[in-house]
SEMARNU-587901 format. One record per residue (C-alpha): residue number from 1; x, y, z; residue in one letter. Coordinates in Angstrom, 2 decimals, always signed. Each point is the difference from the previous one (the first is absolute). Layout:
BEGIN
  seq     east    north       up  type
  NUM        X        Y        Z     a
...
***
This chain:
BEGIN
  seq     east    north       up  type
    1  +134.48   +76.23  +152.40     x
    2    -2.92    -1.82    +1.70     x
    3    -1.99    -3.05    -2.33     x
    4    -2.48    +2.78    -0.44     x
    5    +2.08    +2.39    -1.46     x
    6    +1.58    -2.85    -2.25     x
    7    -3.24    -1.24    -1.01     x
    8    -1.14    +3.28    -1.10     x
    9    +3.13    +1.16    -2.00     x
   10    +1.73    +2.05    +3.14     x
   11    -3.86    +1.71    +0.97     x
   12    -1.13    -0.69    +3.27     x
   13    -3.61    -0.21    +0.53     x
   14    -0.79    +3.48    +1.23     x
   15    +2.14    +1.55    -2.49     x
   16    -2.23    -2.53    -2.72     x
   17    -2.97    +1.65    +1.55     x
   18    +1.21    +3.48    -0.28     x
   19    +0.76    -0.37    -3.40     x
   20    -3.36    -1.21    -1.14     x
   21    -1.38    +2.77    +1.73     x
   22    +2.29    +2.52    -2.03     x
   23    -0.90    -1.86    -3.50     x
   24    +1.91    -0.40    -2.89     x
   25    +2.94    +1.11    -0.97     x
   26    +1.61    -0.93    +3.21     x
   27    +3.05    +1.58    +0.93     x
   28    +2.87    -3.22    -0.21     x
   29    +0.47    -1.85    +3.26     x
   30    +3.45    -1.44    -0.39     x
   31    +3.08    +1.70    +0.01     x
   32    +1.66    +0.80    -3.50     x
   33    +3.30    +1.12    -1.33     x
   34    +0.42    +3.58    +1.01     x
   35    -3.08    -0.62    +2.54     x
   36    -2.43    +2.65    -0.21     x
   37    +1.38    +3.75    -0.91     x
   38    +0.60    +2.71    +2.64     x
   39    +0.31    +3.70    -1.17     x
   40    +3.10    +0.84    +2.22     x
   41    +2.52    -3.02    -1.30     x
   42    -2.03    -0.57    -3.73     x
   43    -0.74    +3.26    -1.30     x
   44    +3.52    +1.07    +0.19     x
   45    +1.51    -2.74    -1.15     x
   46    -3.00    -0.65    -3.37     x
   47    +0.54    +3.52    -0.49     x
   48    +3.79    -0.45    -0.49     x
   49    -0.99    -2.94    -2.50     x
   50    -2.50    +1.83    -2.06     x
   51    +2.94    +3.02    -0.72     x
   52    +2.22    -3.02    -0.97     x
   53    -2.21    -1.83    -2.40     x
   54    -1.00    +3.40    -1.65     x
   55    +3.80    +0.32    -0.59     x
   56    -0.22    -3.45    -1.81     x
   57    -3.06    +0.80    -1.78     x
   58    +1.18    +3.10    -1.16     x
   59    +3.52    -1.46    -1.33     x
   60    -1.52    -2.95    -1.57     x
   61    -2.70    +2.25    -1.84     x
   62    +2.71    +2.55    -1.65     x
   63    +1.84    -3.26    -0.43     x
   64    -2.70    -1.21    -2.42     x
   65    -1.30    +2.81    -1.16     x
   66    +3.87    +0.98    -1.43     x
   67    +0.36    -3.96    -1.67     x
   68    -3.51    +1.10    -1.38     x
   69    +1.34    +2.92    -1.93     x
   70    +2.93    -1.65    -0.94     x
   71    -1.81    -3.27    -1.32     x
   72    +1.21    -2.02    +2.54     x
   73    -2.76    -2.28    +1.44     x
   74    +0.30    -1.48    +3.46     x
   75    -3.34    -0.18    +1.68     x
   76    +1.20    -1.58    +3.39     x
   77    +0.98    +3.49    +1.10     x
   78    -3.64    +0.43    -0.66     x
   79    -0.49    -2.56    +2.40     x
   80    +2.42    +1.43    +2.52     x
   81    -1.90    +2.87    -0.53     x
   82    -3.36    -1.72    +0.87     x
   83    +1.69    -1.56    +3.06     x
   84    +1.35    +3.09    +1.85     x
   85    -3.68    +1.43    -0.66     x
   86    -1.97    -3.23    +1.55     x
   87    +2.96    +0.27    +3.36     x
   88    -0.92    +3.86    +0.11     x
   89    -3.58    -0.85    +0.48     x
   90    +0.56    -2.73    +1.84     x
   91    +1.54    +2.74    +2.74     x
   92    -2.24    +2.11    -0.16     x
   93    -2.80    -2.62    +0.80     x
   94    +2.25    -1.07    +3.01     x
   95    -0.19    +3.92    +1.13     x
   96    -3.67    -0.01    -0.40     x
   97    +0.00    -3.20    +2.12     x
   98    +2.10    +1.48    +2.91     x
   99    -2.09    +3.33    -0.20     x
  100    -3.04    -2.70    +0.35     x
  101    +0.78    -3.41    +1.87     x
  102    -3.72    -0.88    -0.24     x
  103    -1.01    -0.20    -3.15     x
  104    +0.19    -3.10    -1.64     x
  105    -0.69    +0.95    -3.29     x
  106    +3.24    +2.33    +0.01     x
  107    +1.59    -3.39    +1.40     x
  108    -1.14    -1.63    -2.66     x
  109    +1.37    +2.15    -2.81     x
  110    +3.48    +0.58    +1.58     x
  111    +0.44    -4.06    +0.27     x
  112    -0.97    -0.51    -3.58     x
  113    +2.67    +2.73    -1.16     x
  114    +2.62    -1.32    +2.11     x
  115    -0.56    -3.77    -1.60     x
  116    -0.96    +1.14    -3.67     x
  117    +2.97    +1.97    -0.18     x
  118    +3.48    -2.08    +0.01     x
  119    -0.98    -2.55    -2.66     x
  120    +0.48    +2.79    -2.79     x
  121    +4.12    -0.30    +1.36     x
  122    -0.47    -4.14    -1.04     x
  123    -1.76    +0.57    -3.48     x
  124    +2.93    +2.38    -0.64     x
  125    +3.30    -2.54    +1.68     x
  126    -1.99    -2.47    -1.83     x
  127    +0.05    +1.68    -3.68     x
  128    +3.99    +1.31    +0.58     x
  129    +0.95    -3.60    +0.83     x
  130    -1.97    -1.68    -2.89     x
  131    +2.15    +2.66    -2.10     x
  132    +3.14    -1.39    +1.34     x
  133    -1.17    -3.21    -0.52     x
  134    -0.33    +0.21    -3.42     x
  135    +3.02    +1.96    -0.48     x
  136    +2.08    -2.90    +1.74     x
  137    -1.65    -2.75    -1.93     x
  138    -2.16    +1.14    -2.79     x
  139    -1.25    -3.34    -0.99     x
  140    -1.04    -0.92    +3.29     x
  141    -1.37    +3.68    +0.95     x
  142    -2.10    +0.70    -3.11     x
  143    -1.28    -3.80    -0.07     x
  144    -4.37    +0.21    +0.41     x
  145    -0.33    -2.34    +2.82     x
  146    +2.44    +2.52    +1.81     x
  147    -1.83    +2.62    -1.09     x
  148    -3.61    -1.48    +0.69     x
  149    +2.07    -0.61    +3.89     x
  150    +0.49    +3.92    +0.15     x
  151    -3.62    +0.62    -1.42     x
  152    -1.15    -2.20    +2.82     x
  153    +1.62    +1.71    +2.73     x
  154    -1.05    +3.65    -1.29     x
  155    -3.28    -1.37    +0.53     x
  156    +0.41    -1.77    +3.02     x
  157    +1.42    +2.64    +1.84     x
  158    -3.32    +1.98    -0.92     x
  159    -2.42    -2.83    +1.07     x
  160    +2.23    -0.10    +3.55     x
  161    -0.29    +3.60    +0.57     x
  162    -3.87    +0.10    -0.50     x
  163    -0.69    -3.32    +1.62     x
  164    +1.99    +1.67    +3.13     x
  165    -1.98    +3.19    -0.13     x
  166    -3.18    -1.93    +0.00     x
  167    +0.51    -1.62    +2.84     x
  168    +1.82    +2.92    +1.78     x
  169    -3.07    +2.28    -0.80     x
  170    -2.61    -3.19    +1.34     x
  171    +2.18    -0.29    +3.30     x
  172    -2.03    +3.60    +0.79     x
  173    -3.29    -1.36    -0.81     x
  174    -0.35    -3.33    +1.88     x
  175    +0.47    -1.15    +3.16     x
  176    -0.98    -3.79    -0.63     x
  177    +2.61    -2.14    +1.87     x
  178    +0.04    -2.25    -3.46     x
  179    +0.23    +2.62    -2.43     x
  180    +3.10    +1.67    +0.93     x
  181    +1.15    -3.27    +0.59     x
  182    +0.12    -0.38    -3.27     x
  183    +0.73    +3.40    -0.86     x
  184    +3.56    -0.47    +1.99     x
  185    +0.73    -2.88    -2.44     x
  186    -0.71    +2.07    -3.03     x
  187    +2.17    +2.84    +1.66     x
  188    +2.89    -2.24    +0.89     x
  189    -0.08    -1.74    -3.50     x
  190    +0.21    +3.42    -1.77     x
  191    +3.05    +1.48    +2.01     x
  192    +1.86    -3.44    -0.19     x
  193    -0.21    +0.16    -3.92     x
  194    +0.61    +3.99    +0.03     x
  195    +3.01    -1.25    +1.75     x
  196    +0.71    -2.92    -2.43     x
  197    -0.41    +2.76    -2.85     x
  198    +2.21    +2.38    +0.89     x
  199    +2.58    -2.59    +0.59     x
  200    -0.07    -1.84    -3.33     x
  201    +2.37    +2.92    -1.63     x
  202    +2.96    -1.28    +2.02     x
  203    -0.08    -3.69    -1.24     x
  204    -0.56    +0.88    -3.36     x
  205    +2.34    +2.37    +0.11     x
  206    +2.64    -1.96    +1.51     x
  207    -1.03    -2.86    -2.36     x
  208    +0.22    +2.64    -3.12     x
  209    +3.88    +0.92    +1.08     x
  210    +1.67    -2.61    +1.11     x
  211    -1.17    -3.03    -2.17     x
  212    +2.55    +0.08    -3.02     x
  213    -1.72    +0.20    -3.81     x
  214    +0.44    -1.01    -3.07     x
  215    -0.88    +3.07    -1.90     x
  216    +0.44    +3.47    -0.28     x
  217    -0.91    +2.11    +2.87     x
  218    -2.37    +2.96    -1.66     x
  219    +1.02    +3.37    +2.41     x
  220    -2.37    +2.87    +0.07     x
  221    -0.34    +3.39    +1.35     x
  222    +2.95    +2.46    +0.58     x
  223    +2.20    +0.49    +2.84     x
  224    +0.03    +2.29    +2.98     x
  225    -0.60    +2.94    -0.86     x
  226    +2.81    +0.73    +1.56     x
  227    +2.32    -2.94    -1.88     x
  228    +0.35    -2.13    +2.57     x
  229    -1.21    -3.88    +0.16     x
  230    -1.48    -0.45    -3.79     x
  231    +0.11    -3.78    +0.34     x
  232    -2.64    -2.14    +0.68     x
  233    +0.85    -0.89    +3.27     x
  234    -0.16    +3.29    +1.44     x
  235    -3.47    -0.11    -1.38     x
  236    -0.72    -3.67    +1.98     x
  237    +1.69    +1.19    +2.52     x
  238    -2.44    +2.83    +0.45     x
  239    -2.78    -1.90    -0.36     x
  240    +0.76    -2.37    +2.94     x
  241    +1.04    +2.47    +2.07     x
  242    -3.39    +1.21    -0.01     x
  243    -2.06    -3.22    -0.20     x
  244    +2.32    -1.03    +3.15     x
  245    -1.32    +2.97    +1.65     x
  246    -3.76    -0.45    -1.10     x
  247    +0.07    -3.60    +0.63     x
  248    +0.88    +1.51    +3.54     x
  249    -3.15    +1.87    +0.83     x
  250    -2.42    -2.32    -1.63     x
  251    +1.66    -2.95    +1.95     x
  252    -0.34    +2.06    +3.59     x
  253    -3.54    +1.38    -0.95     x
  254    -1.20    -3.68    -1.11     x
  255    +1.91    -1.85    +3.36     x
  256    -1.68    +2.72    +2.47     x
  257    -3.31    -0.96    -1.69     x
  258    +0.11    -3.48    +1.33     x
  259    +0.07    +1.44    +3.63     x
  260    -3.29    +0.99    +1.17     x
  261    +0.28    +2.09    +3.34     x
  262    -2.87    +2.40    +1.25     x
  263    +0.06    +4.14    -0.82     x
  264    +1.01    -0.06    +4.07     x
  265    +2.78    -1.59    -0.04     x
  266    +1.87    -0.04    -3.28     x
  267    +3.73    -1.57    -0.30     x
  268    +3.11    +1.57    -0.68     x
  269    -0.08    -0.52    -4.19     x
  270    -3.45    +1.88    +0.36     x
  271    +2.09    +3.39    +1.04     x
  272    -0.13    +2.86    -2.43     x
  273    +3.77    -0.19    -0.53     x
  274    -0.59    -3.33    -1.55     x
  275    -2.91    +1.29    -1.61     x
  276    +1.66    +2.81    -1.69     x
  277    +3.35    -1.34    -0.49     x
  278    -1.00    -3.11    -1.48     x
  279    -2.79    +1.54    -2.28     x
  280    +1.21    +3.58    -1.19     x
  281    +3.65    -0.23    +0.50     x
  282    +0.47    -2.58    -1.71     x
  283    -2.70    +1.57    -2.80     x
  284    +1.85    +2.79    -0.07     x
  285    +3.57    -1.16    -0.53     x
  286    -1.24    -2.27    -3.19     x
  287    -1.48    +3.00    -1.57     x
  288    +2.48    +2.65    +0.43     x
  289    +2.96    -2.97    -0.62     x
  290    -2.07    -0.30    -3.67     x
  291    -0.59    +3.56    -0.74     x
  292    +3.75    +1.34    +1.01     x
  293    +1.88    -2.88    -1.63     x
  294    -2.23    +0.86    -3.25     x
  295    -1.83    -3.58    -0.34     x
  296    -1.67    +1.96    -3.18     x
  297    +3.08    -0.10    -1.25     x
  298    +1.42    -3.36    +0.94     x
  299    -2.75    -2.16    -0.77     x
  300    -1.00    +1.35    -3.28     x
  301    -1.18    -1.69    -2.56     x
  302    -1.02    +0.61    -3.61     x
  303    -3.50    -0.11    -1.39     x
  304    -1.68    -2.68    -1.08     x
  305    +2.93    -2.45    +1.41     x
  306    -1.86    -3.34    -0.30     x
  307    +2.76    -2.84    -0.95     x
  308    +3.72    -0.90    +0.85     x
  309    +2.80    +2.28    -1.26     x
  310    -2.68    +3.26    -0.08     x
  311    +1.53    +1.78    +3.21     x
  312    +3.55    +0.49    -1.73     x
  313    -1.44    +0.30    -3.64     x
  314    -2.67    +1.61    -0.25     x
  315    +1.77    +2.74    +2.77     x
  316    +2.84    +0.14    -2.71     x
  317    -2.70    +0.39    -3.11     x
  318    -1.48    +2.76    +1.81     x
  319    +3.55    +1.84    +0.67     x
  320    +0.65    -0.84    -3.39     x
  321    -2.90    +2.01    -1.60     x
  322    +0.00    +2.96    +2.46     x
  323    -3.38    -1.67    +1.28     x
  324    +1.02    +0.37    +3.48     x
  325    +1.73    +3.44    +1.33     x
  326    +2.99    -0.17    +2.63     x
  327    -1.34    +0.25    +3.47     x
  328    +3.14    +1.77    +1.68     x
  329    -0.82    +2.95    -0.30     x
  330    -2.78    +1.50    +2.36     x
  331    -1.26    +2.25    -2.00     x
  332    -3.63    -0.30    -1.49     x
  333    -0.74    +0.48    -3.26     x
  334    -1.79    +2.93    -1.04     x
  335    -3.53    -0.28    -1.81     x
  336    +1.76    +1.12    -3.43     x
  337    +2.47    -2.91    +0.70     x
  338    -2.49    -2.19    +0.56     x
  339    -1.95    +0.68    -3.30     x
  340    +3.87    -0.03    -1.82     x
  341    +0.61    -3.54    +1.87     x
  342    -3.46    -1.09    -0.78     x
  343    +0.14    +0.96    -3.73     x
  344    +3.67    -1.63    -0.69     x
  345    -1.55    -3.48    +1.62     x
  346    -3.08    +0.16    -2.35     x
  347    +2.53    +0.57    -3.02     x
  348    +2.35    -2.38    +1.17     x
  349    -2.73    -3.13    +0.22     x
  350    -1.72    +1.39    -3.09     x
  351    +3.81    -0.30    -1.86     x
  352    +0.33    -3.46    +1.53     x
  353    -3.10    -1.21    -0.86     x
  354    +0.29    +1.13    -3.64     x
  355    +3.29    -1.68    -0.32     x
  356    -1.36    -3.11    +1.65     x
  357    -2.87    +0.35    -3.21     x
  358    +2.05    +0.05    -2.34     x
***
């Protein structure tokens, strides 16, 4: 690369003049992960990925609705449904981009959707590892400072993805060298921060499982639907395994972002194989691992849990009062059964309230 290309962020003076004549939004000039999509390669691969995430969306929505019919609240299945829909949209836009490679507006939409989707999995893993920490070490896990720290992490994820999206969009609308340098700094900060967030469940989970506690554990959830590995260790292993995969993908994206190459001379790590493996293949493994292992049962906690002992204590209280239907049956309740269940719950609650008042 010549010095003139380097000073212009990988653009020669001739290329810069052509882009100025073209006007914003400007097409990407640097090599990106996956490169510019093509019809022979990217369209069939993206179509297969869309079909896989359609199955994932249907699976997670079915689990969510069946649990809802039983009064079993688990919103993380809804998050995985939303993630699957976001990935479907991202691949649809990649197909459109492949058929219209010169359309910069479509390239913007495809880039934004690719960057925005994975953060939902980071949120899911942080929520799950927080529940594990509260189960292994209830007093520490339910402490106010730790709760505020996790809230800050959730807020920072939203802030980081907004920062990256704004930088990506703005990069298509300016050719100013100084502005592009600042945009690059923002992008590098964002991808590194997201890689750190993807990694955080690993040390938190290891600390929770390996550091001996002085208090009784507060287990939650049910075991595997077929009776395998009902322990906290199995749940911790599941979170650690998915976190390792997500960290691998996030670290790869962060690493490649530090190496600028012109679009005409991409490196091996910009290849389409790397793009699909370190993005979608990892995400597919994580989504289906959670859905097929029924993490809606493994990681379910009772509503209203807010202090040490609530996970196991409230679950047992609900079971004793008959407020929670067993989840082993896959048959959804009929409308009349749901009305009978609600009536029974109301009468039991009124009876308890009257007894406490007396």
